[in-house]
C-alpha positions as YAML, in Angstrom:
chain: A
units: angstrom
residues:
- id: 1
  name: UNK
  ca: [141.44, 43.57, -60.21]
- id: 2
  name: UNK
  ca: [139.80, 45.15, -63.25]
- id: 3
  name: UNK
  ca: [136.11, 44.43, -63.55]
- id: 4
  name: UNK
  ca: [134.20, 44.02, -66.79]
- id: 5
  name: UNK
  ca: [131.76, 46.66, -67.94]
- id: 6
  name: UNK
  ca: [128.27, 46.11, -66.61]
- id: 7
  name: UNK
  ca: [129.35, 44.74, -63.23]
- id: 8
  name: UNK
  ca: [126.60, 45.20, -60.66]
- id: 9
  name: UNK
  ca: [127.15, 46.29, -57.10]
- id: 10
  name: UNK
  ca: [125.13, 45.97, -53.91]
- id: 11
  name: UNK
  ca: [125.06, 49.44, -52.31]
- id: 12
  name: UNK
  ca: [124.39, 47.89, -48.89]
- id: 13
  name: UNK
  ca: [127.60, 45.84, -49.01]
- id: 14
  name: UNK
  ca: [129.98, 47.12, -51.70]
- id: 15
  name: UNK
  ca: [132.14, 50.22, -51.83]
- id: 16
  name: UNK
  ca: [133.09, 51.97, -55.06]
- id: 17
  name: UNK
  ca: [136.57, 53.50, -55.29]
- id: 18
  name: UNK
  ca: [137.68, 55.66, -58.24]
- id: 19
  name: UNK
  ca: [141.36, 56.76, -58.40]
- id: 20
  name: UNK
  ca: [141.70, 55.97, -54.73]
- id: 21
  name: UNK
  ca: [138.65, 58.00, -53.69]
- id: 22
  name: UNK
  ca: [135.64, 56.40, -52.02]
- id: 23
  name: UNK
  ca: [132.42, 57.36, -53.83]
- id: 24
  name: UNK
  ca: [129.87, 58.22, -51.16]
- id: 25
  name: UNK
  ca: [126.14, 57.72, -51.50]
- id: 26
  name: UNK
  ca: [124.78, 61.24, -51.93]
- id: 27
  name: UNK
  ca: [121.08, 60.39, -52.02]
- id: 28
  name: UNK
  ca: [119.21, 63.08, -50.06]
- id: 29
  name: UNK
  ca: [117.15, 62.13, -47.02]
- id: 30
  name: UNK
  ca: [113.42, 61.64, -47.43]
- id: 31
  name: UNK
  ca: [111.50, 64.85, -46.94]
- id: 32
  name: UNK
  ca: [107.79, 65.46, -46.42]
- id: 33
  name: UNK
  ca: [106.63, 69.05, -46.65]
- id: 34
  name: UNK
  ca: [103.45, 71.05, -46.94]
- id: 35
  name: UNK
  ca: [103.47, 74.19, -49.09]
- id: 36
  name: UNK
  ca: [100.93, 77.00, -49.01]
- id: 37
  name: UNK
  ca: [100.68, 77.43, -52.77]
- id: 38
  name: UNK
  ca: [99.99, 81.04, -53.70]
- id: 39
  name: UNK
  ca: [97.58, 82.12, -56.42]
- id: 40
  name: UNK
  ca: [98.89, 82.45, -59.99]
- id: 41
  name: UNK
  ca: [101.67, 79.86, -59.80]
- id: 42
  name: UNK
  ca: [101.97, 76.66, -61.83]
- id: 43
  name: UNK
  ca: [102.49, 73.30, -60.14]
- id: 44
  name: UNK
  ca: [105.28, 72.59, -62.58]
- id: 45
  name: UNK
  ca: [109.03, 72.87, -63.06]
- id: 46
  name: UNK
  ca: [108.72, 74.65, -66.38]
- id: 47
  name: UNK
  ca: [107.20, 78.14, -66.73]
- id: 48
  name: UNK
  ca: [104.58, 78.53, -69.44]
- id: 49
  name: UNK
  ca: [103.67, 81.79, -71.19]
- id: 50
  name: UNK
  ca: [105.54, 83.76, -68.55]
- id: 51
  name: UNK
  ca: [103.63, 82.17, -65.68]
- id: 52
  name: UNK
  ca: [105.86, 81.41, -62.68]
- id: 53
  name: UNK
  ca: [106.04, 78.00, -61.05]
- id: 54
  name: UNK
  ca: [106.08, 76.97, -57.41]
- id: 55
  name: UNK
  ca: [109.73, 75.97, -57.81]
- id: 56
  name: UNK
  ca: [110.58, 79.62, -58.50]
- id: 57
  name: UNK
  ca: [109.25, 80.68, -55.11]
- id: 58
  name: UNK
  ca: [112.01, 82.07, -52.86]
- id: 59
  name: UNK
  ca: [111.39, 79.27, -50.37]
- id: 60
  name: UNK
  ca: [111.93, 76.51, -52.95]
- id: 61
  name: UNK
  ca: [114.20, 77.80, -55.69]
- id: 62
  name: UNK
  ca: [117.43, 76.94, -53.84]
- id: 63
  name: UNK
  ca: [116.45, 73.32, -53.08]
- id: 64
  name: UNK
  ca: [119.16, 71.06, -54.52]
- id: 65
  name: UNK
  ca: [117.16, 67.83, -54.83]
- id: 66
  name: UNK
  ca: [114.02, 66.82, -56.70]
- id: 67
  name: UNK
  ca: [110.69, 67.23, -54.96]
- id: 68
  name: UNK
  ca: [107.46, 65.87, -56.35]
- id: 69
  name: UNK
  ca: [104.08, 67.51, -55.75]
- id: 70
  name: UNK
  ca: [101.31, 65.25, -54.55]
- id: 71
  name: UNK
  ca: [98.87, 65.93, -57.37]
- id: 72
  name: UNK
  ca: [98.50, 69.38, -58.85]
- id: 73
  name: UNK
  ca: [96.77, 72.63, -58.08]
- id: 74
  name: UNK
  ca: [95.99, 74.68, -61.15]
- id: 75
  name: UNK
  ca: [97.32, 78.18, -61.78]
- id: 76
  name: UNK
  ca: [94.47, 79.99, -60.00]
- id: 77
  name: UNK
  ca: [94.03, 77.51, -57.13]
- id: 78
  name: UNK
  ca: [95.62, 78.25, -53.78]
- id: 79
  name: UNK
  ca: [96.27, 76.34, -50.59]
- id: 80
  name: UNK
  ca: [97.70, 73.07, -49.37]
- id: 81
  name: UNK
  ca: [100.14, 71.24, -51.64]
- id: 82
  name: UNK
  ca: [102.13, 68.31, -50.29]
- id: 83
  name: UNK
  ca: [105.72, 67.85, -51.54]
- id: 84
  name: UNK
  ca: [108.00, 64.86, -51.09]
- id: 85
  name: UNK
  ca: [110.81, 62.85, -52.65]
- id: 86
  name: UNK
  ca: [109.21, 59.62, -51.43]
- id: 87
  name: UNK
  ca: [108.06, 58.36, -54.82]
- id: 88
  name: UNK
  ca: [105.97, 55.46, -53.56]
- id: 89
  name: UNK
  ca: [104.01, 57.61, -51.12]
- id: 90
  name: UNK
  ca: [103.44, 60.31, -53.76]
- id: 91
  name: UNK
  ca: [102.19, 57.68, -56.20]
- id: 92
  name: UNK
  ca: [99.76, 56.14, -53.74]
- id: 93
  name: UNK
  ca: [98.41, 59.43, -52.45]
- id: 94
  name: UNK
  ca: [97.42, 60.41, -55.99]
- id: 95
  name: UNK
  ca: [96.18, 57.00, -57.16]
- id: 96
  name: UNK
  ca: [92.37, 56.78, -57.52]
- id: 97
  name: UNK
  ca: [92.38, 53.41, -55.78]
- id: 98
  name: UNK
  ca: [92.97, 54.96, -52.35]
- id: 99
  name: UNK
  ca: [90.31, 57.68, -52.59]
- id: 100
  name: UNK
  ca: [92.22, 60.14, -50.43]
- id: 101
  name: UNK
  ca: [89.85, 63.04, -49.60]
- id: 102
  name: UNK
  ca: [90.74, 66.59, -50.64]
- id: 103
  name: UNK
  ca: [88.77, 69.46, -49.09]
- id: 104
  name: UNK
  ca: [88.41, 72.92, -50.64]
- id: 105
  name: UNK
  ca: [86.87, 76.25, -49.81]
- id: 106
  name: UNK
  ca: [85.06, 77.48, -52.92]
- id: 107
  name: UNK
  ca: [83.80, 80.99, -53.58]
- id: 108
  name: UNK
  ca: [81.13, 80.47, -56.24]
- id: 109
  name: UNK
  ca: [79.62, 83.18, -58.41]
- id: 110
  name: UNK
  ca: [76.17, 82.36, -57.06]
- id: 111
  name: UNK
  ca: [74.60, 79.98, -54.62]
- id: 112
  name: UNK
  ca: [73.54, 76.59, -55.90]
- id: 113
  name: UNK
  ca: [69.86, 75.81, -55.74]
- id: 114
  name: UNK
  ca: [68.70, 73.03, -53.42]
- id: 115
  name: UNK
  ca: [68.23, 70.79, -56.46]
- id: 116
  name: UNK
  ca: [71.75, 71.56, -57.75]
- id: 117
  name: UNK
  ca: [73.27, 70.82, -54.34]
- id: 118
  name: UNK
  ca: [71.45, 67.48, -54.25]
- id: 119
  name: UNK
  ca: [72.71, 66.62, -57.75]
- id: 120
  name: UNK
  ca: [76.31, 67.36, -56.79]
- id: 121
  name: UNK
  ca: [76.06, 65.13, -53.74]
- id: 122
  name: UNK
  ca: [74.53, 62.29, -55.75]
- id: 123
  name: UNK
  ca: [77.14, 62.64, -58.50]
- id: 124
  name: UNK
  ca: [77.00, 64.13, -61.96]
- id: 125
  name: UNK
  ca: [78.27, 63.10, -65.37]
- id: 126
  name: UNK
  ca: [81.33, 64.98, -66.63]
- id: 127
  name: UNK
  ca: [83.09, 64.53, -69.98]
- id: 128
  name: UNK
  ca: [85.60, 62.16, -68.36]
- id: 129
  name: UNK
  ca: [83.06, 60.12, -66.43]
- id: 130
  name: UNK
  ca: [80.66, 60.28, -63.48]
- id: 131
  name: UNK
  ca: [81.55, 61.68, -60.07]
- id: 132
  name: UNK
  ca: [80.80, 60.14, -56.71]
- id: 133
  name: UNK
  ca: [81.47, 60.52, -53.01]
- id: 134
  name: UNK
  ca: [81.23, 64.33, -53.02]
- id: 135
  name: UNK
  ca: [80.53, 66.13, -49.74]
- id: 136
  name: UNK
  ca: [79.15, 69.67, -49.98]
- id: 137
  name: UNK
  ca: [78.38, 72.25, -47.31]
- id: 138
  name: UNK
  ca: [77.13, 75.81, -47.78]
- id: 139
  name: UNK
  ca: [79.07, 78.20, -45.54]
- id: 140
  name: UNK
  ca: [77.93, 81.77, -46.17]
- id: 141
  name: UNK
  ca: [76.92, 84.29, -48.80]
- id: 142
  name: UNK
  ca: [79.36, 86.89, -50.09]
- id: 143
  name: UNK
  ca: [78.85, 90.16, -51.90]
- id: 144
  name: UNK
  ca: [80.64, 90.22, -55.28]
- id: 145
  name: UNK
  ca: [80.17, 93.75, -56.56]
- id: 146
  name: UNK
  ca: [76.86, 93.69, -58.38]
- id: 147
  name: UNK
  ca: [76.18, 90.02, -57.64]
- id: 148
  name: UNK
  ca: [75.95, 87.78, -54.61]
- id: 149
  name: UNK
  ca: [78.25, 84.79, -54.38]
- id: 150
  name: UNK
  ca: [78.52, 81.93, -51.92]
- id: 151
  name: UNK
  ca: [81.27, 80.16, -50.01]
- id: 152
  name: UNK
  ca: [81.13, 76.36, -49.98]
- id: 153
  name: UNK
  ca: [83.14, 73.62, -48.37]
- id: 154
  name: UNK
  ca: [83.54, 70.68, -50.76]
- id: 155
  name: UNK
  ca: [85.34, 67.37, -50.38]
- id: 156
  name: UNK
  ca: [86.23, 65.13, -53.32]
- id: 157
  name: UNK
  ca: [88.06, 61.80, -53.35]
- id: 158
  name: UNK
  ca: [89.69, 61.91, -56.77]
- id: 159
  name: UNK
  ca: [92.27, 64.13, -58.38]
- id: 160
  name: UNK
  ca: [90.87, 64.72, -61.85]
- id: 161
  name: UNK
  ca: [92.05, 67.84, -63.66]
- id: 162
  name: UNK
  ca: [90.11, 70.96, -62.54]
- id: 163
  name: UNK
  ca: [87.46, 68.72, -60.98]
- id: 164
  name: UNK
  ca: [86.03, 71.20, -58.47]
- id: 165
  name: UNK
  ca: [85.86, 73.99, -61.02]
- id: 166
  name: UNK
  ca: [84.16, 71.72, -63.54]
- id: 167
  name: UNK
  ca: [81.57, 70.63, -60.98]
- id: 168
  name: UNK
  ca: [80.40, 74.22, -60.55]
- id: 169
  name: UNK
  ca: [80.82, 75.07, -64.23]
- id: 170
  name: UNK
  ca: [78.42, 72.25, -65.06]
- id: 171
  name: UNK
  ca: [75.72, 74.51, -63.55]
- id: 172
  name: UNK
  ca: [77.08, 77.59, -65.35]
- id: 173
  name: UNK
  ca: [78.60, 78.90, -62.13]
- id: 174
  name: UNK
  ca: [82.00, 80.55, -62.16]
- id: 175
  name: UNK
  ca: [84.47, 79.71, -59.40]
- id: 176
  name: UNK
  ca: [85.83, 83.05, -58.17]
- id: 177
  name: UNK
  ca: [88.30, 81.62, -55.66]
- id: 178
  name: UNK
  ca: [89.43, 78.09, -54.83]
- id: 179
  name: UNK
  ca: [91.52, 77.13, -51.80]
- id: 180
  name: UNK
  ca: [92.52, 73.61, -50.83]
- id: 181
  name: UNK
  ca: [92.53, 73.39, -47.05]
- id: 182
  name: UNK
  ca: [93.22, 69.70, -46.46]
- id: 183
  name: UNK
  ca: [94.59, 66.54, -48.08]
- id: 184
  name: UNK
  ca: [93.81, 63.34, -46.24]
- id: 185
  name: UNK
  ca: [94.24, 64.13, -42.56]
- id: 186
  name: UNK
  ca: [96.68, 67.00, -43.22]
- id: 187
  name: UNK
  ca: [95.21, 70.50, -42.79]
- id: 188
  name: UNK
  ca: [96.70, 73.81, -43.92]
- id: 189
  name: UNK
  ca: [97.78, 75.74, -40.81]
- id: 190
  name: UNK
  ca: [96.39, 79.25, -40.37]
- id: 191
  name: UNK
  ca: [99.89, 80.59, -39.70]
- id: 192
  name: UNK
  ca: [101.55, 79.17, -42.85]
- id: 193
  name: UNK
  ca: [101.83, 82.11, -45.23]
- id: 194
  name: UNK
  ca: [101.36, 81.82, -48.98]
- id: 195
  name: UNK
  ca: [104.64, 80.80, -50.62]
- id: 196
  name: UNK
  ca: [106.07, 79.22, -47.46]
- id: 197
  name: UNK
  ca: [106.47, 75.56, -46.54]
- id: 198
  name: UNK
  ca: [106.93, 73.56, -43.36]
- id: 199
  name: UNK
  ca: [107.96, 70.02, -42.59]
- id: 200
  name: UNK
  ca: [105.28, 67.48, -41.74]
- id: 201
  name: UNK
  ca: [105.46, 65.95, -38.29]
- id: 202
  name: UNK
  ca: [106.26, 62.27, -37.88]
- id: 203
  name: UNK
  ca: [102.61, 61.78, -36.88]
- id: 204
  name: UNK
  ca: [101.45, 63.49, -40.10]
- id: 205
  name: UNK
  ca: [103.69, 61.24, -42.19]
- id: 206
  name: UNK
  ca: [102.51, 58.11, -40.42]
- id: 207
  name: UNK
  ca: [98.86, 59.08, -40.93]
- id: 208
  name: UNK
  ca: [99.40, 59.59, -44.66]
- id: 209
  name: UNK
  ca: [101.21, 56.28, -45.00]
- id: 210
  name: UNK
  ca: [98.54, 54.38, -43.11]
- id: 211
  name: UNK
  ca: [95.84, 55.93, -45.29]
- id: 212
  name: UNK
  ca: [97.41, 54.37, -48.40]
- id: 213
  name: UNK
  ca: [98.55, 51.09, -46.89]
- id: 214
  name: UNK
  ca: [102.21, 51.86, -46.23]
- id: 215
  name: UNK
  ca: [104.01, 51.19, -42.95]
...
């Protein structure tokens, strides 16, 4: 029997047949990956000014379904980037409400003074509002040619644009290198090379979901 335009179907019960052929549901399975984002790549699908994107990496360019990054790492930031096609989980992991911690290794152009370190931990005022909940740990000094830099471990619980860089820039300190090493309870493995990805374990996925109130 011919149906009127606009007829709705229930995918869990109905079958759609066109010219005698059953139309199969081709929705891809849910995937949950971690990518070691290399330096000088955009977290974007569209190149800008000749800058390559993560989706042009050899490991990702042949993927046939849409993947969404959990937040963004800027062009010069390296390290852990979660990817998934689970839209609800991606949304919650990036929503400020859930305060999912992100930890970075930061090579700063100089060491912060004791007063500057205390200010960062207390929270400072940026152009888009105050910061809070920052954890900061000095790791070691590093020679930078004619200057002496410092490695820090810093944890933030919000995903504002260029937040870590802006924190240091507020003290006129340049960030020389920035590497995200963890997101929530997920940590970048030492053996995952830049540009490569691996699937999260079922335990990893469950931990992420629990952190944002999903079962």
